[in-house]
C-alpha positions in Angstrom: -101.7 116.1 19.3 -99.5 115.8 22.3 -98.4 119.0 23.9 -94.8 119.3 25.1 -94.6 120.2 28.8 -92.7 123.4 29.6 -90.8 123.9 32.9 -88.9 127.1 33.7 -86.0 127.0 36.1 -84.8 130.2 37.8 -81.1 130.7 37.9 -79.8 130.5 41.5 -78.4 134.0 41.5 -81.7 135.5 40.2 -83.7 133.6 42.8 -81.6 135.0 45.6 -82.0 138.6 44.3 -85.8 138.2 44.1 -86.0 136.7 47.6 -84.0 139.6 49.0 -86.3 142.2 47.3 -89.4 140.4 48.7 -87.9 140.5 52.3 -87.0 144.1 51.9 -90.5 145.1 50.8 -92.0 143.0 53.6 -89.8 144.8 56.2 -90.8 148.2 54.8 -94.5 147.3 55.2 -94.1 146.2 58.8 -96.3 148.3 61.0 -94.6 150.3 63.7 -95.1 149.4 67.4 -98.1 151.2 69.0 -97.1 154.2 71.1 -96.1 153.3 74.6 -95.1 149.7 73.7 -91.7 148.9 75.0 -88.8 148.0 72.7 -85.8 146.5 74.5 -83.9 145.4 71.5 -81.3 148.1 71.3 -80.7 151.6 72.7 -81.3 154.6 70.4 -78.3 156.6 69.4 -78.1 160.3 68.6 -77.7 159.9 64.9 -76.4 157.8 62.1 -72.7 158.4 61.6 -71.0 158.3 58.3 -67.4 159.0 57.6 -64.7 158.3 55.1 -61.0 158.4 55.8 -57.9 157.8 53.7 -54.4 156.6 54.3 -51.5 158.4 52.6 -47.8 157.8 52.0 -45.4 160.7 51.1 -42.0 160.1 49.8 -39.7 163.1 49.5 -36.2 164.3 49.6 -34.8 165.9 52.7 -31.2 167.1 52.4 -30.3 164.3 50.0 -32.0 161.6 52.0 -35.2 159.8 51.2 -38.0 160.4 53.7 -41.2 158.3 54.0 -44.1 159.7 55.9 -47.1 157.4 56.5 -50.6 158.3 57.7 -53.6 156.2 58.4 -57.0 156.6 60.1 -58.7 154.1 62.4 -61.6 154.1 64.8 -62.1 153.0 68.4 -65.3 152.6 70.5 -64.5 153.1 74.2 -66.6 153.6 77.3 -66.1 156.7 79.4 -67.8 157.0 82.8 -69.3 160.2 84.1 -69.6 159.1 87.8 -71.8 156.0 87.5 -73.1 156.7 84.0 -71.5 154.9 81.0 -71.0 157.1 78.0 -69.9 155.2 74.8 -67.5 157.3 72.6 -66.6 157.0 69.0 -62.9 158.0 68.5 -61.5 158.8 65.1 -57.7 158.6 65.3 -55.4 159.7 62.5 -51.8 158.4 63.1 -48.9 159.9 61.2 -45.5 158.4 61.5 -42.9 161.2 61.5 -40.4 161.5 58.7 -38.0 158.6 58.4 -34.5 159.3 57.0 -32.3 156.2 57.1 -33.5 155.5 60.6 -36.6 154.5 62.5 -38.5 157.2 64.5 -40.9 155.6 67.0 -42.7 158.8 67.7 -46.0 159.4 65.9 -48.5 162.3 65.7 -52.0 161.4 66.8 -55.0 163.5 65.9 -58.0 162.3 67.9 -61.6 163.4 67.6 -64.2 162.1 70.0 -68.0 162.1 69.9 -70.6 160.5 72.1 -72.9 158.1 70.2 -75.8 157.9 72.7 -78.3 160.4 74.1 -77.2 160.3 77.7 -74.4 162.9 77.5 -73.2 165.2 74.7 -69.4 164.9 74.3 -67.3 166.3 71.5 -63.6 167.1 71.6 -60.4 167.2 69.5 -56.8 166.9 70.5 -53.4 166.3 69.0 -50.3 164.8 70.7 -47.0 163.1 70.0 -46.4 159.6 71.4 -45.0 156.2 70.6 -48.2 154.4 71.4 -51.8 155.1 72.4 -53.9 152.9 74.7 -57.3 153.1 76.4 -58.1 151.9 79.9 -58.7 152.9 83.5 -61.4 155.3 82.1 -58.6 157.4 80.5 -56.6 157.6 77.2 -52.9 156.8 77.8 -50.2 158.2 75.6 -46.8 156.5 76.0 -43.5 158.1 74.8 -40.6 155.7 74.8 -37.4 157.0 76.1 -33.9 156.6 74.5 -31.1 154.7 76.2 -30.5 157.5 78.6 -34.1 158.4 79.2 -37.1 157.0 81.0 -40.5 156.4 79.3 -43.0 159.2 79.8 -46.7 158.4 80.3 -49.6 160.9 80.0 -53.2 160.2 80.8 -56.1 162.2 79.3 -59.7 162.5 80.5 -62.0 160.7 78.0 -64.9 163.1 78.8 -63.1 166.3 77.5 -59.7 165.1 76.1 -57.7 167.2 78.6 -54.5 166.0 80.3 -55.0 164.9 83.9 -51.8 163.0 84.9 -48.3 162.2 83.8 -45.3 160.4 85.2 -42.0 158.7 84.2 -41.9 155.0 84.4 -44.3 153.0 86.6 -47.4 154.7 88.0 -49.2 153.6 91.1 -52.9 153.2 91.3 -55.7 153.5 93.8 -58.8 151.4 93.3 -62.0 152.7 95.0 -64.8 150.2 95.8 -68.0 150.8 93.8 -66.3 153.4 91.6 -65.0 153.4 88.1 -62.8 156.4 88.9 -59.3 155.6 90.1 -56.4 157.7 91.5 -52.9 157.8 90.0 -49.7 158.6 91.7 -46.4 159.0 90.0 -43.0 160.7 89.8 -41.7 162.8 86.9 -37.9 162.6 86.9 -35.3 164.7 85.2 -34.7 161.7 82.9 -38.2 161.5 81.5 -38.5 161.5 77.7 -39.2 164.9 76.2 -37.7 166.5 79.4 -41.0 167.9 80.9 -39.2 169.4 83.9 -37.1 171.7 81.7 -39.9 174.3 81.7 -39.4 174.8 85.5 -36.0 176.1 84.8 -34.8 175.1 88.3 -31.6 173.0 88.5 -32.3 171.9 92.1 -35.6 170.3 91.3 -35.1 166.5 91.4 -38.6 165.7 90.3 -42.4 166.2 90.8 -44.8 163.9 92.6 -48.2 164.0 90.9 -51.6 162.7 92.2 -54.8 162.8 90.1 -58.1 161.1 89.4 -59.2 160.1 85.9 -60.9 163.4 85.4 -58.6 166.0 87.0 -55.2 166.7 88.5 -55.5 166.9 92.3 -52.1 167.8 93.8 -48.5 168.1 92.9 -45.4 168.3 95.1 -42.0 169.5 93.9 -39.0 167.5 95.3 -36.0 169.8 95.9 -32.5 168.4 96.3 -30.6 170.4 98.9 -26.8 170.9 99.1 -25.5 168.0 101.3 -22.7 165.5 101.5 -24.7 163.0 99.5 -26.5 165.4 97.0 -24.2 164.4 94.1 -24.9 160.7 94.7 -28.7 160.9 94.6 -29.8 159.6 91.2 -31.9 161.7 88.9 -34.1 158.8 87.8 -37.4 157.6 89.2 -37.0 156.0 92.7 -38.6 152.8 93.9 -42.2 153.5 94.8 -44.9 151.6 96.6 -48.2 152.4 98.3 -48.5 151.5 102.0 -51.8 150.9 103.8 -52.1 152.7 107.2 -55.8 151.9 108.0 -58.1 148.8 108.1 -60.0 150.1 105.0 -57.0 149.9 102.7 -55.2 146.9 101.3 -52.1 146.8 99.1 -51.9 144.4 96.2 -49.4 143.8 93.3 -46.4 144.3 95.6 -47.7 147.7 96.7 -48.3 149.0 93.2 -52.0 149.2 93.8 -54.1 150.1 96.9 -57.7 149.0 97.3 -60.0 151.3 99.4 -62.9 149.5 101.0 -66.1 151.2 102.3 -66.1 152.2 105.9 -69.0 152.6 108.3 -72.2 153.5 106.5 -70.7 152.3 103.2 -68.9 155.6 102.7 -65.6 155.5 100.9 -63.0 158.1 101.9 -59.8 158.4 99.8 -57.3 158.3 102.7 -55.6 155.7 104.9 -52.5 155.0 102.8 -49.1 156.6 102.1 -46.6 156.9 99.2 -43.2 155.4 100.0 -40.2 156.4 97.8 -36.7 154.9 98.2 -33.7 156.5 96.7 -30.6 154.2 96.4 -27.2 155.8 96.1 -23.5 155.4 96.5 -21.2 152.4 96.0 -22.5 150.7 99.1 -26.1 150.9 97.9 -27.1 153.2 100.7 -30.8 154.4 100.7 -32.9 157.2 101.9 -36.7 157.1 102.1 -39.6 159.6 101.7 -43.0 158.8 103.1 -45.9 161.0 102.1 -49.4 160.3 103.5 -52.6 160.7 101.4 -55.3 162.4 103.5 -58.5 164.0 102.4 -57.9 162.8 98.8 -54.6 164.8 98.5 -50.9 164.4 99.1 -50.1 165.7 102.6 -46.6 167.2 102.7 -47.0 168.6 106.2 -47.0 165.1 107.7 -44.4 163.7 105.3 -41.3 162.0 106.7 -37.9 162.4 105.0 -34.3 163.5 105.6 -34.6 167.3 105.6 -30.9 167.7 105.2 -31.2 166.1 101.8 -34.6 167.0 100.5 -37.4 169.5 100.7 -41.0 169.2 99.6 -42.8 172.1 98.1 -46.5 172.1 97.1 -47.3 173.6 93.7 
C-alpha cells in the first residue's frame, strides 16, 4: 500500500509571530555583562518616562458669537548647558489658542513642564506664558509676541535650567558670542511701542526705554533711558533705535553688520567679556537728523559712567 506523503505549510503571518516569540525568549535569556565590563552603547537615563496627552476643541457662545478654543500637547527634546555640561531636557508643551470670535487671535497660552532625562543634573520646572510663537536656541527658550500695526514685536528669553525669564527686548536683539563657551550675552532695547506695553509698569512718562544686558542664565544689568525736556524732545521717536555692537579691542570682532560680536581668548587663553560698545542711533525730524548714544561694556556689564551721548536730550540711569 502506498502511503500518501503529508506536507504542512505554515501561514506567513503565523510564522512571523512564532519567529518574534523565539527572538524575544532568546533576548530574555541573554546573560548580563560581568560586573566592571564597559558598555558604550547608550547612556543610562534616570527613568522610563510614560505620558499621555490629549487635544481638545471647545466651541461655545460668547455674547452671541461663536468661539472656538483649541488645545494640543506636544513634546520637545532640547539640550541645556550648565557651563560645559550638556543636560538633555524633555519638554512637555501644552498650547492653547485663545478664544476666536469672528477674528484671528495670534496669541497662545503655553504651559511648559521640563524634566532632565539623564543622571548628570536633576532639573524640573513648570511655567506658563502668553506668546505668538515659541522657539528654542542659544541655550534658551524664546517666546515671541507679535505686535499689531502700531506695535513692535516683543521677545523674551527664558533660562532652560530653571524656566525663569532672563532677557527681553523689542525688535532685534544683539548677541555676544564667547569663544569656547555655549553661554552668550544678549543686548536689547525695550521701547514704549513694545507689544504688551512692558514699560507701563514703570509709570514714568519720561522713560523712553530700557537697555537690557544678560547672559543665557541671568539678567546682568539694565539702564533706563530718560528723555529730557529739549528743543528736539518731541521729535525723538518712541520706537527701537538702530543698534550695533562696535569692537574697541583686538580681542573682539563684529560680524553680521554689527549685530553680533565675537570675543576671542586673550593672553593665557582667558576670555574677558569686555572690549566692545553698544551704539544706538535715533533718527528724527523731517531732515532725518540723528543723535547717537555709545555705551561701553566693561567687566561684563553696561558702563553708563563712560557712555557718550547728548546730555541735553537724554539721561542714563542704572536700575
